[in-house]
N, C-alpha and C positions, 0 to 999 in steps of 0.2 A: 262057581262064581265067574265073573267076567275075566277074560284073558288080559284086558287092559281097560283103563278108565279114561274118560275125558279129562283133559288137563286145563281146558280153557275156563276162565272165570265167568262170574255173573255178568260183568260188563260186556264181555265178548259175546256171550250167548244172547244177551238182550239185544245187542246191535243187529245180529243176524236174524233173530226172531222178529225184530221190528221190520227189517228189510223184507223178510219173507212174507209177513202178514200184510204189510203195506202194498207190496207188489201184487199179492193175491187180490186185495180189495180194489186196487187201482185198475187192474185188468178186468175184473168183474164189472166195475163201474163203467169203464170205457165201453165194454161190450153192451151194457144196458143202454148207454147213450146211442149206440148204433141201432139197437132195436127200436128205441124211441123215434129216431129219425126215419127209419124205414117202414115202420108198421103203425097201425092205428092205435089210439088210446085204449080201445076195447080189447085189442089183441094183447097189449101190454098188461091190461087188467087181468086177462086170463092167466098170463105168465105169473103175475104177482099173487093172484088168488090161489093158483095151484101150488105155488111155492109155499104159501102160508099153510096150505092143507097138508103137504107131504113133510115139511120140515119137522114138525113135532114127532111124527112117526119115525122117520129115519134117524133123527138126532137122539131120540129116546134110546135107540139101540146102539148108539155110540158108547154108552155106559161109562164114559169118561175113563176108558181104559188107559189112555195115555197119561192122564193125571195120576191115576192109581199106581201105574208103573213107575212114574217119576218120583212120587212122594213116598213110595213104600221102601222098605228095607230089603225086599225080596229081589235081590239083584240078578239072580240066576233064573228067574221065572218067566223070561220073555216068551219062550216057546209055548208055555201054558197059556199065556195071554193071547198068543197068536192063534193057537188052535181054537180057543174060545171065541176069538174074534171071527174066525171063519164060520163057525157054527151059527153064531148069532146073526151074521150077515145073511146067511141062507134063510134063517127063520124070518128075518126082517123083510126080505124080498117077498116071501110068501104073504106076510101081513100086508105089504104094499099092494100086492095083487088083489087081495081080499078087499082092501080099502077102496079100490076103484069102483066097487059095487055101490058105494055110498056117494058117488059124485055123478054129475051128468055124463052120459055116454060120450059126449063130444070132448070131454076132458081126459079120456082114458089114456091116450098116448102121451099127453102132457104129464100126467101123473107118473107114468112109467119112465119117461125120459128123465124128468127132474129127480124122481126118487132114486133111480139107478146112479145118477151123478152123486147124490148125497151119500149113498152107501159106499161108493168108491172113496169118497172123502173120509168116511169112517175107517176104511181099511188103511188109507195112507196115514191117518192120524196116529195109529198105533206104530206104524213104521217110523214116524217122526220121533216118537218117544224113544225108540231104539237108537236112531241116529244121534239124538240129543244125549242119551245116557252114556254111550260108549265113544262118541266122537265130540260133536258140538252141534249147535243149531245152524252152522254154516251150510251143511248139506240139506237141511230142511228148507232154508231160504232158496238154495239152488233149485230144489224140486218145485217149489211153489212158483218161482219165476218161469221155469221152463214149461210147466204144465199150463198155468193160467195164461202166460204170455203166448205160448204156441197155440193154445185153443182160441185165444182172442184173434190172433193174426189170421188163422185159417177161417174161422167163422165169419169174421168181419169182411175178409176178402171175398168169400163166397157170397155173402149177403149184398155187398156193394156192387160186385161185378155182374152177378146173375140174378139177384133179387128173387129168390125162390119164395114160395109161401112160407109163413112163419114156422109151421110144424116141420117142414123139410129142413129148414135151417137149424132147428133144434136137434134134429137127427145128426147133422154134421157136427154140431157142438158136442154131442155125446160121443160120437165115434172118434173124434179127434182126442177127446179126453181119455178114452179107453186105451188108445194106441200109446199115448204119452205115459199113462200110468204103467203099462206093461214095460215100456222101454226104459223107464227110469226108476220109479218107486219100487216096483216088484223086483227088478233086477238088483237094485242096491240092497233091498231088504234081505234077499237070499244071501248076498255076500256078507252082510253084517251079521246075519243070524248064525253063520258058521263060527263066529268069534265068541259066541255066548254058550256056556254050558246049558244043557237041557235038564233043569231041575223040576221035575213034575210037581204040579200043584193039584190037589184033588178038585174035581169039577164041582163038587158040593161047596167047597170053599169059595170058588169063583162065583157061583150062583148067589150064595148068601151075601158076598161082598158087593155084588152089582145089582141085585134086585132093587135096593133103594134108589140106585142111579136111574133105573127105568122110570120109577114113579116121579123122581125129582125132575128128570128131563121132560116127561110128558107135561107135568104141571108148568115147568118153567117155559117150555117152548110154546105151549098153547097160550100161556099168559102173555108171552111176547107177541105171538102171531094173532091172537084173538082180535085185536083192534082191526087188522086187515080183513079178517073174516066178517067182522061186524060192519065194516064199511061197505063190503060187497053186498051184505044183506040189506042194509038200510039205504044205501045210495047208489048201488050198481057198479058195473065194471069200470066205467070211466073214472069214478072217484078213487077206486083202489088202484087203477092204472097210474094215476098221478100221485096220490099220497103214498102208495106202495113204493113208487120210484123214489120219492123224497126220503123214505126210510133208509135208503142205501147210504145216505150221509151218516146215519147212525152206525151202519155196518163198517164204514171206514174207520170211525172212532173205535168201534169194538175190536177191530183187528189190531189197532195200536195197543189198546189196553190188553187184549189177549196175548200179544207178543210179550209184554212185560210180565203178565201173570204167569204165562207158561215158563218163561226164563227163571222166575223166582220160586216156582213151586218146590223144587228140590231144597231150596234154602229154608223154607218153612219147616220141612221135615228135619233138617239138620239142627235148627235152633231148638225144636221140641226134643230131639234126641239127647242133646246136652243140657236140657232144662234151662236154657237161657231165655227166660220169659221177658226180662226187660228188653233184651235185644229184639225179641219177637214183637213186642209192643211198638217199638220204634220203627221196625221194618214194615209192619202192617200199616201204621199211621202214615208213613211216607208214601206207600203205594196207594192208599185210599185218597190221599191228598193229590197225588199225580192223576189218578182217574177222574176225580171231581174237577181238577183244574183243566184237564183236557176238554171236558164237557162244556165248562164255562167259556173256554177259549173258542171252541167251535161255534157256540151260540153267539158270541160277540162278533166273530167274523161274518156270520150270515145276517146278523142284525145290521151291520154296517154296509156290507157289499152283496147281500144275498140276491137281490133282484138281478144285478149284473151277472153274477155267477150262474144263476138259474137260466137266464135267457141265453147265455153263451153255451151251456151244456145241453139244454133241452129246447123248449120253445117258450114263447112269451106267455102262452096259456098257463104254464106252471107257476108264473109269478102271482097269480090270483090266490095261491095257497101258501103264501109266505108266513102267515100267522100259524098255519098248521105245522110248517117246518120249525118254527120257533118252539112250539109245544113239544114236538118230537125231540128236539135237541135238549130242552130243559129236562125232560124225562130221562133222556140218555145220560145226563150228568149224574143223576142218582144211580143209574144202572152201572155206569163205569166205575163208580166208587165201590159199590158192593160186590163187584166182580172179584176183587182181591180177597174180600172176606169169605167168599164162597170157596176159593182155593185153600184158605186156612182151615175151613171146616173139613175139606178133604184130608188135609194133613192130620187133623184131630180124629179122623175117621168117625165123624159125627154127622152122617148124611141125613139122618132122620130130622134133624133140626131144619135143614134146608127144605125138606118136604113140607114141614109145618109152616115155615115163613112164606114160601111161595104159594102154598095152598090158601093161606089167609089172604094174601094180597090178590090172588086170582079171584077168590070169592068176593072180595070188596069190588074188584073191577067189574065182575059180572053184574053185581047188584047195581052199581052206579050206572053202568051202560044200559041196563034194563029200564031204568027210570030217566036217564039223561042221554038221549041220542037224536035230538032234533037237528043238530048240525054236525059237520065233520069235526069242527073245533071242540065241540062239547064232548065227543067221544075221546078225543086226544087229551083233553083236560082230565078226564077220568083216569087215563093212563098215567099222567103226571102224579096225581094223588096216590095211585097205587104204588108207583116207583118210590116215592118218598117214604111211604109206609114200609116198603121192603127194606130200604136202607136202614131205617130206624130199628127194625127187627134184627137185622144182621149185626148191627153194632152192639145191641144189647146182648144178643146171643154169644158173640165173641167174648164179651166181658165176663159173662157167666161161666163159659167153658174155661177160660183162662184162669179164673178164680178157683174153679174145681181142680184143675190140673196142678196148680200151685199147692193147694191144700193136701193133695195126695203125695206131693214130693217129699 
């Protein structure tokens, strides 16, 4: 078992999770604005397209190990999670190399760079679970600010002062991230790992526990990124360059929602452990309302001031896609709401339900997009319909699972 436990409460953890996630999103977004200012829309389109291609692959192999570690009762099993994480990342890198055979040869290095970046994030994500569980989310926030802030400063400085070609700048981006990962995340994880007893978990147990996560993540991430892939297919790199960039506003909101969801995951497990189902209902309802409220707030802000904000951050050409941004934010509202319900399903250990819900919504999205893709807005409207359907499924699924758990109590 742990030699000591974190003593900071939910509010403390939420504040620092929020600071860390917002810092991460802000620096990522600022770096994107630098890219937009320095390079052509087509080059940004390649960046967004390759990101949409590699994200489902790399994030599928994240396996939500951080969430499983935080919501589980297996407090001494960090080292088993860590060994499993290392093996899975090696396998994921091999899959990433194989995947390059299915893209244009000119995208090879882009796939390799962005894919490696995401695999490093998978590694850090488990470390963050360790920091959270035995200390607090304060160190997680420190890591995210140091890494993304440092990477932004170095990459933006090199880009502005020397203006290398885009691929060279991405190599600088990756190299800086690796150095900061080793200097901080890896070093801290080694220190914290010594404070945790090594209680082995059978590899078979880890595989059985996480196989549904691979399926869930593949469906979920392709579901989220499919609109970008469709935009490139139907409208070309310029369209995905602009609309893919506008999707980063969803990422900012997702980081805020993710910070709250991450900080509250252990609370879901605690409420289930003591069979406080009324308290669980109230806690879930509160979080879902916060997620939906954030989406509505973002939509209102950009409905009122969107053109000014977009012109300031990017170029005036992006303002022609304001309707597209509104559809992205409305769909995000539903997505923010069901994010918390997904965390509850992790606590219930009912991952197969998430596979079913995401699979149904993805199938609906594919069918809609097959028949309705005359304009960019038509594709994004399909996404909105699918996100509303997903939210409805998650709500109904939670009610059913909650009822079953109460009946067994």
